[in-house]
N, C-alpha and C positions, 0 to 999 in steps of 0.2 A: 391379237386384238379380238375382244369379245363381240358377239353378235349384238348390234344396237337394238334390234327389235326385241330380242330376249331380255335385254337389260330394262327396256321400257316396260315390258310385260311384268317382269319381276318387281320393279318399283311400284307399278300399279297394284299388283297383288299385295305387296307389303302395306300400301296405304289402305286397301280394302280390309285386310286382315287385322289392322291395328285396332286395339281395344277388344277384339273378339276373343272370348275365353274358349279355347278349343275343346275342353272337356264338357263344358256346359252346352256349347253349340252342337258337339258331336252327339251327345245323348239326346238332345231335342230333335236333331235331324233323324236319328234312328227311330224315335217314336213317331215322328211325322211319316216316315217311310212305312212303318207298320200300319199307321192310320190310312194311308192311301191304298195300300194293298187290301186292307179289310173293307174300306169304303167301296172299292170296285165290286167286291162280292156282295156287300150289304145293299147296294143300290141296283142290284140286278144287272151288273156290268154296264152301268151308265157312264159312258165316256164324258158326257157333258157335265155331270156332277163332279167327277174326278177332276176334270179340267178346271172347273170353277174353284175347287179346293186348292189346286196347284197355283192358280193365279193369286188367290188370297195368300197362299204361302209365300209366293215371290214378293208380294207387297209387304207382308209381315217381316220378312228378312230385311228388306230395305229400312223399315222403321226400327227394327232391332239395331241395325248398324248405326242409324242416326242417334238413337238414345244411348247406345254404348259410348258414343263420342261426346256426349253432353256431360260435363262435370256435375256431380251431385249438388254443388252449391247453386249451379244454374237451374237445375231441376227444382230446387227449393224455392227459387224466386217465382216459378210458374205454378206453385202448388195452389195458391188461393184462386187465381183466375181459372185454372182448370177445374177446380172443385165447383166454383160458381157456375161455370159453363155446363158441367155435367148435371148439376141440380136443375138448371134452366131447361136442359134437354129432357130431363125426366118429367118436368112440368109440361113441356110441349107434348110429350107422349100422352100424358093424361088428357090433354085438350084436343090434340089433332092426330094422335097415333093411329097406325094401321091395325085393324083387328084381324087376327089370324087364330082360328080354332078357339074363339071365345076369349082370347087374351089380347090386350092392347099393349104391345111391348116394343113396337118398331116405329120409326119415322121413315116416310117415303122420300128418298132423295132424288127420285126420277130414274136414275140409272141403277139404283140399288136401294135396298132397305138397310137401315142402320139401327142397332140396338144400343141405346144410351147406357143401359145398365152395365154393358161391357166396359165402357169408358170409365164408369164410376169405380170399377174394380182397380183401376190405376189411380184415379183421382183421390179416392178416400184415403188409402195409405199415405200418399204424398202429402195430403192436407194434414193428417194427424201427425206424421213425422215432423213436418215443418212447425206445427203448433207446439209440440213438446220440446223441440230444440230451442224454440224461443223462450221457453220457461225452464230450461235446464238449470238445475241447482235450486230452484224455488217452486217445486211442484207441491200443490196443495190438493185436497180433496175436491175443491171447487173447480180446479183445472180439469180433473177427470170427469166431473159432472158436465162441464161445457163440451168436452170431447165426446161424451155420450150423446149429447144433442146433435153434434156434427154427424154422428153415426146414424142416429134415429131418423133424421130427415130423409136421406136417400133410401133407407131400409123401408120406411113407411110408403114412400112413393112407388117403390118397386113391388111391395106387397100388394098394393092396390091394383096392379096391372091385370090380373093377379099373377105373381111369380114368386110364390112362397119359398121355393128352393133357393133361387138367387138371392132373395132378401135375407134368408137365414145365413147363407154363406158369406154375403157381404158384411152382415153383422159380426160374423165370426172373424173376418179379416180385420175389422175395426177393433174387436176385442183383443186380438193378438197384439196390436200396437199398444193398447192400454196396458196389457200384461208386461210387454217388453219395456215399457216406460217406467214400470215400478209399481203398478197397482197392487195394493196390499192383498194378501190371501184372505184376511178377515173380511175385506170388502167384497172379494170375489165370492166367498162362501155366503155372505149376506145377500148378494145379488141372486145367487142360485136359489136360496131359500125363498126370496121374494118372487122369483120367476115361478117356482113351484106353487106358491100361494095364489098367484094370479092365473094359474093354469086353467081353471074352470072358466074364468072370464075370457081368456084368449080363445078357448074352445068355441064359445058362442059366436065369436067374430070370424071364425074360419068359414070358408066357402064349403058348400056341401060336399064337393068332390074331394076337398082336402081332408075333411073329417072321415070320409069313406076310405081314403088312402091309409090313414092311420089305423082305422079299425081293421082294414084288410091286411095290413102288415101284422097285426096281432093274431089274425086268423085268416090266412089266405084262402082257405077252403070255404069261407062263408059266401063268396061270390066268384067261383072259378071262371065263369064265362063273362063276368063283368069287370068290377073293380080289381079283382085278383088276377085277371087274365095276364097282364103284363108280367107280374112277378113270377107267376107259375111257369109261363112259357120261357122266361129267361133262365129259370132254374133248370128246366128240362134241357134247354140248349147247352148250358154249361156242363150238365151231367152227361149228356150224350156224346160230348167231345172226348171223354175218357182221357187217357194219358197222352196220346199222340195226335188226337183230333181226327176228323173225318176228311181232312184235306181241303185245300183252297178251292172255293166255289162248289164244294160238295156238302155244305151244311143243310140238313133236311129242314130244320126248324126255320131257317132263313129263307130258303128257296121254295118252300111250300107255303110261304106266307103265314106261318103261325106266329112268328116273332114280330111284334109291333115296334114302331120307332127304331128300326134296326140300324139306320144310318146316323142316328143322333144319340139319344140317351142310352140305348141298349146295344150299342155297337160292340161293347165288351163281350156280350153274350155271343155275337156272331164270331168274334175272334176266338173265344174259348171253345166254341163248337168245332171250328175248322182247324185249330192248331193245338187244342187240348191243353192238358196240364203243363206240358213242357213249354208250349208257346206262352201261356200265362206267366210262367216263371221267368221267362226271358223278358217279357214286357215289364213285370214287376222290378226286375234287375235294372232295366233302363231307367225307370222312374226313380229307383233308389240312387242310381248314379247321378241323375240330374239334381235330385233334392239334396243328396249328400254334398255335392259340389257347392250348391247354393248355401248350405249350412256353413261350410268353410268360408265362403265369401262373407257371410254375415258376421262370423266370428272375427274376421280380419278387418272389418270396417273400423275406421279411425274416428268417426264422428257419431254423435247420437242420432243425427238425422239419417245418415247412411245405414246405421245399424238397425234402426226401427223400420226403415223402408225395406231394406233387404230381408229382414226377418219376417215382415208381413207378407212379402211376395213369396218367400220360401214356404211359409206355412199355408198360404193360399193354394199353392200348387199341390201340397200334400193333402189338404182338406178336400179339394175338388176330386183328386184321383181316388182318395179313400172313400169318399161318399158315393161316387159313381159305382165303384166296384162293389161296395157293400150293398148298395141299392139293387144292383143287378143280381147279386148273390142272395138276396132276400134277408140280409142282416139289418137293413134300414128300410124305412118306408120309401115308396117311389116319390121323389121330389123333383124330377126333371132337371138333373144336373148332367152336363156333358162330360165325357172323358177328355181331359186336357190333351190337346194336340192330336187327338185321334178322331173324335166325333166331327161330323160335318158341321161347318159353320164358319163363315169368313170373319165375322166380327170377333168371335171368341178367339180364333187363331191369331188375329192381329193383336188383341189385348194381351194375350199370353206372351207373344214374342216381344212386345214392348216391355213387359215385366222382365223377360230375360235380358233385354238390352240394358235395363236399369241395373240389374245385378252385375252385368259386365262393366258398366260405368263405375259402380262402387268398387269393384275389384281393380280396375285399371287406374283409378284416380285416388286410391288409398294412399295415405301419407305413411312414410316409413318412420317409425318411432324408435329412437335409439334405446337399446335395452341397458 
């Protein structure tokens, strides 16, 4: 006769593990592990900061499990209320938000600060996927125009905070849904030409520091101790790591305080300096495993809503990782984008794991279609 306690534990574990995609979760868990190790070094061995990130991680896993067990059709029913709530919170930020370093991006909840733009990263793809599924089979150019308005509203509100990096990446995630829904290449090329034409007008509406970032990207040496400081110090940190790195807790750019924002936007430079090219290759492999598995889940989705939603989340992960690494490497301007699952930040961690939970839901609830 078997051990009854062991049987209860086994049944409990089966319930908890239900709907959890092991490959997706394993890759994410490994990336978070890399992030915690790097954060401990980047934060000058701050136990409090690492503990805060671990607590956010624990809460994020709970939400991931919840969303993994919600069928996609149920998620679709919550798309409109969630989008409206996210827009309302962005408006609240504009009116009552907390100002930190000159940016009004957070709401003070008493026990913690909340960044509504992170909620919009989930709400916008949900809303667009729901909208296009409702119009499946009768899509017209007017439908894409209305979807563009749904994208433009939160992008504008986030850009005003100002948070140009998040606004651009949120716009990109919305564009991904438009593309996956069947937006014509002729229209896409036309939009790109129109964007190029209005470039000078957009330039006049950028904040001074945003224009400086773009000019510094084109010529980092124009202000090496000012606007170009972040990019140059990040490049030095990555280069000084060499092939095998300087070792954990031994990064000179990090611990001699040359590298700014090292626990958030530039944590990849900390990791590259301490673990070198080999460490960077391992981290890239982990991201490729996560994104590759997400691509497979997207390809296997059985409804238009699930395919659009999973595709947008997958491309969002790719874009955030690519833009952060390219920014730190000097291939793109500094836009203030965190490295997914690695950079410090509880709200970002939670929104990303909710995205993973949605991917797991799409995989677990897919319909088997007879061939």
